[in-house]
C-alpha positions as CSV (number, residue, x, y, z in Angstrom):
1,M,53.8,-19.8,-19.5
2,T,51.9,-16.8,-20.8
3,I,51.4,-18.2,-24.2
4,F,50.9,-21.6,-22.8
5,W,47.9,-20.6,-20.5
6,I,46.5,-18.2,-23.3
7,L,46.7,-21.3,-25.9
8,A,45.4,-23.4,-23.0
9,T,42.1,-21.1,-22.4
10,F,41.7,-20.8,-26.3
11,I,41.7,-24.5,-26.6
12,G,39.3,-24.9,-23.7
13,F,37.1,-22.2,-25.4
14,F,36.9,-23.6,-28.6
15,S,36.6,-27.5,-27.2
16,N,33.2,-26.3,-26.0
17,I,32.4,-25.0,-29.1
18,I,33.0,-28.5,-30.5
19,Y,31.0,-30.2,-27.6
20,T,27.8,-27.9,-28.0
21,R,27.8,-28.6,-31.6
22,Y,27.9,-32.4,-31.4
23,L,26.1,-32.9,-27.9
24,P,22.4,-31.9,-27.1
25,K,22.3,-29.6,-24.5
26,D,21.2,-31.9,-21.8
27,V,24.0,-34.3,-22.8
28,F,26.7,-31.4,-22.5
29,G,25.2,-30.6,-19.2
30,D,25.8,-34.3,-18.1
31,F,29.2,-34.2,-19.5
32,T,30.0,-30.8,-17.4
33,L,28.8,-32.1,-14.3
34,M,30.7,-35.5,-14.7
35,R,34.2,-33.6,-15.2
36,T,33.4,-31.3,-12.4
37,I,32.8,-34.5,-10.1
38,I,35.9,-36.5,-11.7
39,N,37.9,-33.4,-11.2
40,L,37.1,-32.8,-7.5
41,F,37.6,-36.4,-6.6
42,A,41.2,-36.5,-8.4
43,I,41.8,-33.1,-6.2
44,Y,40.7,-34.8,-3.1
45,A,42.9,-37.8,-3.9
46,M,46.1,-35.7,-3.6
47,F,45.5,-35.4,0.0
48,G,47.4,-32.1,-0.1
49,L,50.6,-33.7,-0.8
50,N,50.9,-31.2,-3.9
51,H,51.0,-28.4,-1.7
52,G,53.5,-30.3,0.6
53,F,55.8,-31.2,-2.3
54,L,55.8,-28.1,-3.7
55,R,56.7,-26.1,-0.2
56,Q,59.0,-28.8,1.2
57,G,60.7,-29.8,-2.1
58,S,61.5,-25.8,-3.0
59,L,63.1,-25.4,0.6
60,A,65.3,-28.6,0.3
61,L,66.6,-27.5,-3.1
62,G,66.8,-23.9,-1.7
63,R,68.8,-25.5,1.4
64,E,70.7,-27.4,-1.1
65,Q,69.6,-30.9,0.0
66,P,69.1,-32.9,-3.1
67,E,68.9,-36.2,-1.4
68,V,66.2,-35.1,1.0
69,Y,64.4,-33.7,-2.1
70,K,64.6,-37.0,-4.0
71,E,62.9,-38.8,-1.0
72,I,60.1,-36.1,-0.4
73,Q,59.6,-36.4,-4.5
74,N,59.1,-40.2,-4.5
75,Y,57.1,-40.6,-1.2
76,T,54.4,-37.8,-2.2
77,I,54.0,-39.1,-5.5
78,T,53.7,-42.7,-4.5
79,F,51.6,-42.4,-1.4
80,S,49.0,-39.8,-3.5
81,L,48.8,-42.7,-6.0
82,I,47.9,-45.0,-3.6
83,I,45.0,-42.9,-2.4
84,S,43.9,-42.0,-5.8
85,L,43.4,-45.9,-6.4
86,V,41.2,-46.3,-3.6
87,V,39.2,-43.0,-4.3
88,C,38.7,-44.6,-7.9
89,A,37.5,-47.9,-6.6
90,I,34.8,-46.0,-4.2
91,V,33.6,-43.7,-6.9
92,F,33.1,-46.6,-9.3
93,F,31.2,-48.5,-7.0
94,C,29.3,-45.6,-5.4
95,A,28.4,-44.0,-9.1
96,G,24.9,-44.8,-8.7
97,P,24.1,-43.3,-5.3
98,I,26.0,-40.1,-6.2
99,S,24.2,-39.6,-9.3
100,T,20.7,-40.6,-8.0
101,Y,20.5,-39.3,-4.5
102,I,23.0,-36.5,-4.3
103,F,22.3,-35.1,-7.8
104,K,19.3,-36.4,-8.5
105,K,20.3,-37.0,-12.1
106,P,20.8,-41.0,-12.8
107,S,21.5,-39.9,-16.6
108,I,25.2,-39.3,-15.3
109,T,25.6,-42.6,-13.4
110,N,27.5,-44.3,-16.5
111,L,29.6,-41.3,-16.9
112,V,30.6,-41.0,-13.5
113,R,31.4,-45.0,-13.0
114,F,33.4,-45.6,-16.3
115,C,35.2,-41.9,-16.3
116,S,36.1,-42.8,-12.5
117,F,39.3,-44.7,-14.1
118,V,40.5,-41.2,-15.0
119,I,41.1,-40.0,-11.5
120,P,44.3,-41.6,-10.7
121,I,45.8,-40.4,-14.2
122,Q,44.4,-36.9,-13.3
123,L,46.2,-37.2,-10.1
124,I,49.7,-38.1,-11.6
125,G,49.4,-35.1,-14.0
126,N,48.8,-32.7,-11.1
127,M,51.7,-34.2,-9.2
128,T,53.8,-34.3,-12.5
129,L,53.1,-30.4,-12.7
130,V,54.4,-29.9,-9.2
131,L,57.4,-31.8,-10.2
132,F,58.0,-29.4,-13.2
133,K,57.3,-26.4,-10.9
134,V,59.8,-27.4,-8.4
135,N,62.5,-28.0,-10.8
136,K,62.3,-24.6,-12.5
137,K,60.6,-26.2,-15.7
138,A,57.0,-25.0,-15.1
139,D,56.7,-24.0,-18.8
140,T,57.0,-27.7,-19.9
141,G,54.6,-29.0,-16.8
142,Q,52.3,-26.4,-18.1
143,F,52.3,-27.6,-21.8
144,L,51.6,-31.3,-20.7
145,Y,48.7,-29.9,-18.5
146,T,47.0,-27.0,-20.0
147,I,47.8,-28.0,-23.7
148,L,48.6,-31.5,-24.4
149,Y,46.0,-32.7,-22.3
150,F,43.2,-30.8,-23.7
151,V,44.3,-31.3,-27.3
152,L,44.0,-35.2,-26.9
153,Q,40.9,-35.0,-25.5
154,L,39.4,-32.8,-28.3
155,L,41.2,-34.8,-30.9
156,F,39.9,-38.0,-29.8
157,F,36.2,-36.5,-29.1
158,Y,36.0,-35.2,-32.7
159,L,37.4,-38.5,-34.2
160,L,35.0,-40.5,-32.5
161,T,32.1,-38.3,-33.4
162,F,32.2,-40.3,-37.0
163,F,31.3,-43.2,-35.2
164,L,29.4,-42.8,-31.9
165,K,27.1,-40.2,-30.4
166,D,26.1,-38.9,-26.9
167,E,27.0,-40.8,-24.2
168,P,29.3,-43.7,-25.7
169,L,31.3,-40.7,-27.5
170,I,31.9,-38.7,-24.1
171,I,33.1,-41.9,-21.9
172,I,35.3,-43.6,-24.9
173,S,36.8,-40.6,-26.2
174,F,37.6,-39.3,-22.3
175,I,39.1,-42.5,-21.1
176,V,40.9,-43.3,-24.5
177,A,42.6,-39.3,-24.2
178,N,43.6,-39.9,-20.7
179,F,45.3,-43.1,-21.2
180,I,47.4,-41.7,-23.9
181,Y,48.1,-38.6,-21.8
182,L,49.2,-41.1,-19.0
183,I,51.7,-42.7,-21.1
184,I,53.3,-39.3,-21.8
185,L,53.3,-38.5,-18.2
186,L,55.2,-41.6,-17.3
187,Y,57.8,-41.1,-19.9
188,Y,58.5,-37.4,-18.4
189,Q,58.7,-38.9,-14.7
190,K,61.5,-40.9,-15.7
191,K,63.6,-37.8,-16.7
192,F,63.4,-36.6,-13.1
193,N,64.4,-40.3,-11.7
194,V,61.0,-40.9,-10.1
195,K,60.9,-43.9,-8.0
196,Y,57.8,-45.3,-6.2
197,S,58.9,-45.3,-2.7
198,L,57.4,-44.6,0.5
199,K,60.9,-43.9,2.4
200,L,61.1,-40.7,4.1
201,E,62.7,-39.6,7.2
202,K,60.6,-39.0,10.0
203,K,61.4,-35.3,10.6
204,E,60.8,-34.6,7.0
205,K,57.6,-36.5,7.0
206,K,56.3,-34.6,9.8
207,A,57.1,-31.3,8.2
208,L,55.5,-32.5,5.1
209,Y,52.3,-33.5,6.8
210,N,52.4,-30.3,8.6
211,I,51.5,-28.6,5.3
212,S,49.9,-31.2,3.5
213,V,46.9,-32.2,6.2
214,P,45.8,-28.8,6.6
215,M,46.0,-28.2,3.0
216,F,44.1,-31.3,2.3
217,F,41.2,-30.0,4.3
218,A,41.7,-26.8,2.9
219,A,41.8,-27.8,-0.7
220,T,38.5,-29.8,0.0
221,F,36.7,-27.0,1.3
222,S,38.4,-24.6,-1.4
223,Q,37.8,-26.3,-4.2
224,S,34.5,-27.4,-3.2
225,Q,33.9,-23.6,-3.0
226,R,35.4,-23.2,-6.0
227,W,33.2,-25.5,-7.9
228,G,30.1,-25.3,-5.4
229,D,28.1,-23.1,-7.6
230,T,28.3,-25.6,-10.4
231,L,27.7,-28.6,-8.3
232,F,24.6,-26.8,-6.3
233,L,23.6,-25.7,-9.9
234,G,23.8,-29.6,-10.8
235,I,21.6,-30.5,-7.5
236,L,19.1,-27.8,-7.8
237,G,19.0,-26.8,-11.3
238,T,18.7,-28.6,-14.5
239,N,21.3,-30.1,-16.7
240,A,20.8,-27.6,-19.3
241,Q,21.4,-24.8,-16.9
242,V,24.7,-26.3,-15.9
243,G,25.7,-26.5,-19.5
244,V,24.9,-22.6,-19.8
245,Y,26.5,-21.7,-16.7
246,Y,29.7,-23.6,-17.7
247,I,30.2,-21.7,-21.1
248,A,30.0,-18.8,-18.9
249,L,32.7,-19.7,-16.5
250,R,34.8,-20.7,-19.6
251,I,34.8,-17.2,-21.0
252,S,35.4,-15.7,-17.8
253,S,38.2,-17.9,-17.3
254,F,40.4,-15.7,-19.9
255,I,40.8,-13.2,-17.5
256,S,42.7,-15.3,-15.4
257,I,45.1,-16.3,-17.8
258,P,48.0,-13.7,-16.6
259,Q,47.4,-14.7,-12.8
260,N,47.9,-18.3,-13.7
261,A,51.0,-17.5,-15.7
262,F,52.6,-15.4,-13.2
263,T,51.7,-17.5,-10.0
264,Q,53.2,-20.8,-11.5
265,I,56.5,-19.0,-11.8
266,F,56.2,-16.9,-8.7
267,L,55.7,-19.9,-6.1
268,P,58.7,-21.6,-6.5
269,I,60.8,-18.4,-6.4
270,A,58.8,-17.7,-3.1
271,G,59.6,-20.9,-1.8
272,R,63.2,-20.2,-2.2
273,L,63.4,-16.7,-1.0
274,M,61.4,-17.8,2.4
275,G,63.9,-20.6,2.6
276,K,66.9,-17.8,2.6
277,G,65.2,-15.6,4.7
278,K,64.7,-12.7,2.2
279,H,61.4,-11.4,3.2
280,S,61.7,-7.9,2.1
281,E,62.6,-9.1,-1.3
282,L,59.6,-11.3,-1.2
283,N,57.4,-8.4,-0.2
284,D,58.6,-6.3,-3.3
285,L,58.2,-9.1,-5.8
286,Y,54.7,-9.6,-4.6
287,K,53.8,-6.1,-5.2
288,T,55.2,-6.2,-8.7
289,I,53.7,-9.4,-9.6
290,T,50.1,-8.4,-8.3
291,R,50.4,-4.9,-10.2
292,L,51.7,-7.0,-13.4
293,I,48.8,-9.3,-13.1
294,F,46.2,-6.6,-12.7
295,I,47.6,-4.7,-15.8
296,S,47.2,-7.7,-17.9
297,G,43.9,-9.1,-16.5
298,S,42.4,-5.8,-16.8
299,L,42.8,-5.5,-20.3
300,I,41.2,-8.9,-20.9
301,F,38.3,-7.9,-18.9
302,G,37.3,-4.9,-21.1
303,V,37.8,-7.2,-24.4
304,I,35.6,-9.8,-22.8
305,Y,33.0,-7.2,-21.5
306,F,32.8,-5.8,-25.1
307,M,32.9,-8.6,-26.8
308,Q,30.5,-10.9,-25.0
309,S,27.6,-11.2,-27.3
310,Y,30.2,-12.1,-30.2
311,L,31.6,-14.8,-27.9
312,L,28.6,-16.3,-26.9
313,S,27.1,-16.6,-30.6
314,M,29.8,-19.0,-31.3
315,F,27.9,-21.7,-29.1
316,G,24.6,-21.3,-30.5
317,H,21.5,-19.5,-29.9
318,F,20.6,-21.8,-26.7
319,Y,23.9,-20.5,-24.9
320,Q,23.3,-16.6,-25.5
321,N,21.3,-17.0,-22.1
322,A,25.0,-17.1,-20.5
323,S,25.3,-13.3,-21.1
324,V,23.3,-12.8,-18.0
325,V,25.6,-14.2,-15.7
326,L,28.9,-13.3,-17.3
327,I,29.2,-9.8,-15.7
328,Y,29.0,-11.3,-12.3
329,L,31.8,-14.0,-13.0
330,L,33.7,-11.3,-14.6
331,I,33.9,-9.1,-11.2
332,S,34.2,-12.3,-9.2
333,E,37.5,-13.1,-11.4
334,T,38.5,-9.4,-11.2
335,V,38.7,-9.7,-7.2
336,D,40.5,-12.9,-7.4
337,F,43.4,-11.7,-9.6
338,G,43.3,-8.3,-8.1
339,V,45.3,-9.5,-5.0
340,G,47.4,-11.5,-6.8
341,P,48.7,-15.2,-5.4
342,A,47.5,-14.2,-1.8
343,K,46.0,-17.6,-0.9
344,E,48.9,-19.5,-2.3
345,L,51.6,-17.4,-0.2
346,I,49.7,-18.1,2.7
347,T,50.4,-21.8,1.9
348,M,54.0,-21.1,1.1
349,S,54.5,-19.1,4.5
350,G,53.4,-22.3,6.4
351,G,50.1,-21.2,6.8
352,G,48.1,-24.5,5.6
353,K,45.8,-24.5,9.0
354,I,44.9,-20.8,8.3
355,N,43.9,-21.5,4.6
356,L,41.7,-24.4,6.3
357,V,39.8,-21.8,8.4
358,N,39.5,-19.6,5.2
359,S,38.2,-22.4,3.1
360,I,35.6,-23.5,5.6
361,I,34.5,-20.1,6.1
362,T,34.0,-19.4,2.3
363,L,32.5,-22.6,1.5
364,A,29.9,-21.8,4.4
365,I,29.0,-18.5,2.4
366,N,29.0,-20.5,-1.0
367,I,26.7,-22.9,0.4
368,L,24.5,-20.6,2.1
369,G,24.4,-18.3,-1.2
370,S,23.7,-21.3,-3.4
371,Y,20.7,-22.7,-1.4
372,L,19.3,-19.2,-0.9
373,L,19.7,-17.7,-4.6
374,I,19.8,-20.6,-7.0
375,P,16.2,-22.0,-6.5
376,Q,14.9,-18.5,-6.9
377,Y,17.3,-16.9,-9.4
378,G,18.7,-20.1,-11.2
379,I,22.0,-19.4,-12.9
380,I,22.2,-15.8,-11.8
381,G,21.9,-16.9,-8.5
382,A,24.9,-19.2,-8.7
383,A,26.8,-16.7,-10.4
384,I,26.3,-14.1,-7.4
385,A,27.0,-16.9,-5.0
386,N,30.0,-17.3,-6.6
387,A,31.0,-13.5,-6.6
388,L,30.2,-13.1,-2.9
389,T,32.3,-16.1,-2.1
390,N,35.1,-15.1,-4.1
391,I,35.3,-11.7,-2.8
392,S,34.9,-12.9,0.9
393,M,37.9,-15.5,0.4
394,N,40.3,-12.8,-1.0
395,L,39.6,-10.5,1.1
396,I,40.3,-12.6,4.2
397,A,43.4,-13.7,2.5
398,V,45.0,-10.3,1.9
399,I,44.0,-9.2,5.4
400,E,45.8,-12.3,7.1
401,L,48.6,-11.6,4.9
402,I,49.0,-8.0,6.0
403,I,48.3,-8.8,9.6
404,I,50.3,-12.1,10.2
405,Y,53.0,-12.3,7.4
406,K,53.6,-8.5,6.7
407,L,53.0,-9.1,3.0
408,S,50.9,-6.8,1.2
409,P,50.1,-6.5,-2.6
410,F,49.1,-2.7,-2.2
411,N,50.7,0.7,-2.7
412,I,49.6,3.9,-4.3
413,K,50.6,2.8,-7.7
414,Y,48.4,-0.1,-7.5
415,F,45.4,2.0,-6.7
416,V,46.3,4.5,-9.6
417,I,46.1,1.3,-12.0
418,I,42.7,0.4,-10.7
419,A,41.4,3.9,-10.9
420,I,42.9,4.6,-14.8
421,F,40.9,1.1,-15.6
422,I,37.5,1.8,-13.9
423,I,37.5,5.4,-15.6
424,C,38.8,3.9,-19.2
425,L,36.1,1.3,-18.8
426,I,33.2,3.4,-18.1
427,G,34.4,6.2,-20.6
428,T,34.6,3.5,-23.2
429,S,31.2,2.3,-22.3
430,F,29.4,5.8,-23.7
431,L,31.2,5.8,-27.1
432,P,28.5,5.9,-29.7
433,V,30.3,3.3,-31.7
434,I,29.7,-0.6,-32.0
435,N,30.9,-3.0,-29.2
436,I,34.0,-4.3,-31.5
437,S,35.2,-0.9,-32.1
438,K,34.9,-0.1,-28.2
439,A,36.9,-3.2,-27.4
440,I,39.7,-2.2,-29.8
441,F,39.5,1.4,-28.5
442,F,39.5,0.2,-25.0
443,G,42.4,-2.1,-25.7
444,V,44.5,0.3,-27.5
445,V,44.0,3.2,-25.2
446,L,44.5,1.6,-21.6
447,T,47.6,-0.6,-23.1
448,S,49.2,2.7,-24.0
449,I,48.4,4.3,-20.6
450,Y,49.9,1.1,-19.0
451,I,53.2,1.3,-21.1
452,F,53.8,4.8,-21.4
453,G,52.5,6.1,-18.0
454,V,52.3,3.3,-15.5
455,L,55.0,0.8,-15.7
456,N,58.3,1.8,-14.6
457,K,61.6,0.8,-16.0
458,E,62.2,-2.3,-13.3
459,E,58.7,-3.9,-14.3
460,K,59.6,-3.6,-18.1
461,D,62.9,-4.9,-17.5
462,L,61.3,-7.9,-15.5
463,F,60.0,-9.4,-19.0
464,I,63.4,-8.6,-20.7
465,N,65.5,-10.2,-18.1
466,M,63.4,-13.5,-18.0
467,I,63.7,-13.9,-21.6
468,K,67.6,-13.3,-21.5
469,R,68.0,-15.7,-18.5
470,R,66.0,-18.3,-20.5
471,G,67.9,-17.6,-23.8
472,K,71.2,-17.8,-21.9
473,K,70.1,-21.0,-20.3
474,L,69.1,-22.5,-23.5
475,K,72.5,-21.5,-25.1
476,N,74.7,-22.9,-22.2
477,K,72.6,-26.2,-22.6
478,T,73.4,-26.4,-26.3
479,E,77.3,-25.5,-26.1
480,A,77.2,-28.5,-23.2
481,N,75.7,-31.0,-25.5
482,N,77.9,-29.8,-28.2
């Protein structure tokens, strides 16, 4: 999982190097804004059923109810697909008003209209990813969603640069890559015996929607908040500013690699532990996972912080402006991974309504911050709004976990790790050497301290046991096939 997230982040990073080389800055900004709009509509179209499927499906498997699980699987995938087709039609016919009256950028009308066909495909991709998670094959699902998908997009974009340019290049390459991806997804869905059906017992349907409906609104507000700075920059700023800001977001996303990898593995396990009533074991695992996430993320933070000028130079001179917002985004991401999978744990604990309230509060902060800061400070205002929103959202989630669910990511060892990281970062900053040397020094010193002075045997064995278990599983599977 970690390797896949690393590869996916690097692929996304180098994809944008290619995009910025072949697209003018305004067209790249339009491309970025279009992808943000389409991704959001694809998330809205899931109607929260991805969260319901993850929780109820995991619980059904934990209770050894395979037939119930199959019905939940088929129902959620089928119903969410129907919704996505409706959303696709609405976006197709309303692309003009969306582009002209909301974003005041008629230049993105054709991009939004024709790329709306991708919404059902992205939904199927998201639901297939959940399908793999529930069945303890998250690594395969992550490969399809974070590596294969972006490789296809980059491949077709580059091939078509020999024949097309600007808007036609974006539309055709984006649609073709997604349809190839759809064919691959449908092939993998057959392995799980997915059958399109709306059959589901009333009791299970009620339990499913008790999670899904609140999470639909929560996801709507949460994802709007997550991409709110980009969307409001698209409304209040220029196309070129959107592109510059997006490059800073892509670089800062490296810092979330460990969190994404650990969370994908942690959530299905959390669902099974809840289903078996093992609350104490869940709390211990949450603390361990959070520490490992922070240790990994803090190392990446330092490397990006000291290497930012070199990273931005890869995109061209115009995108050097992204350096003014990168530190705000890095702090925002650090607060996010610093509390581990807090928001996801609230969902797995049945707190869909709590997440809804949290999302409304944080979206309000994001909207207020964006409208107050972006007109005056531009991309810096968007970054500050992002940081304020992320800090508020995660602090609220952690407080709720501690008070309501008696789950906490914190202990003395956690705060020791934070102190070590801050001291090492500040100390390295004052070294009289070039930034590349600072990055190397920071990485070597902090890694050594973490390995020999922070991580205990239990945490080191966590990785070893996962590898052994995976190896044993593959060995047994090979022997069975023979």
